[in-house]
N, C-alpha and C positions, 0 to 999 in steps of 0.2 A: 593509680594508672594501672591499667591490666598488661599482663605480659604480652598480649597480642600486639599493643600499641608501641611498646618499648623495643627499639632496635638493639639495646645493649645486652639484653638477656637472651640466653638460649632457650628457645620453646619448642615444643612439639607441634607439628604441622596440625592445622585446624581440621577436624573431620570435615569431609565432603558434606555431611548433612547439615553442618552449621555453615558453610561458606555462603558468601552471597550478602548482599547488603540489607535486604528486606526479608523477615520471615525465615520460616526453616523449609528446607528443602527434604523432600522424602528421599530415602534411598531408593536407587534404582532396582528394579525388581527384574530387569532383564528382558521384559516383554515390550517396553515402548523403544522407539527408535532413538538413538542418541540426537539426530537432528529432525526437528519436527518438519513435516511435509505437508504442503496444502495440496488440495485437490486441483492440480494444474489444468486438467481437462475442463473442468467447470469454469475456472476463470478464464481460459482461452476462449470458451463458448460466450460467456457473458461479456468479455471485453470485445469480442467480434462482434456480437450483436448490437451492443450499446454504443460503440464508437461511430457507427454511421447514423444513428438516431440522434445523437448528442450534435452532432456536425450539421445534420439537417435542422435540428431545433434552433441552433444557434443562427444559421443562415435564415431561417423563417423567421424567427422573431427580429432579426437585425433588418429583414426587409420591410416588416412590419412596422418597426420603430422608425425606419426612414420614410415610410409614407404617412406618418401620424401628423396630423395637424394640431393647432392648438385647440384645446377644448374637448379633444377626442378622448374616449374611454376605451381600453385603459390608456393611460398617459404615456408619452414617449420615454420618460424616465424609468418607468417599470418595465417596459419592454427592453429597454436597454440593459436593465439589471438582470433579467431573464435570459437575454442572449449571452451576456458575459458568463453567467452561471453555466449555461450550457456549453460554452466554449472551454470553460474551465474543467467541467466533467468529460468533455472529448479528450482534452489533454491528459487527464488522469488515465482515462480507459486506454490511450494510445501508449502510455508510459507502462502500464500494466501489461498490455499486449506484447511490448517488447520485452519485457522482464520473463514473461511466461515462455516466450518463444525461445529466448537464450537459456532458460533453464531446461526446457524440453530438449534442446539440441545438446546440452551438457550431459543429459540423462542418457541420451541415444549415442553418445560416443562421438559427437561433432566436435567442433571446437568450442569448448567451455570457456566462458569469460570469467573474470575474477569473481570470487565469492565475497 
């Protein structure tokens, strides 16, 4: 059994380059940020554009499915599936929009939420 796993033996701290469960980490060079940042402006734009599109798609395909009779092509089941997928993507876009807005407020000195 190695010294790292034995709580009874005094060991030296594990170097930061070897910490972590998987693989080796490269030592920090000082040029990369400590916390990775995403392009919040782009995420805001994409969420704001696709949220209404997915909501409109869910409503459109839901109405189409409601007006479909037996033997029509595409079938009611397929249209319901597409409407549900559009609804799920609309929820995902809405959640991302809320997260991006919260992070932008936190960066600008507003009321930051929990991290």
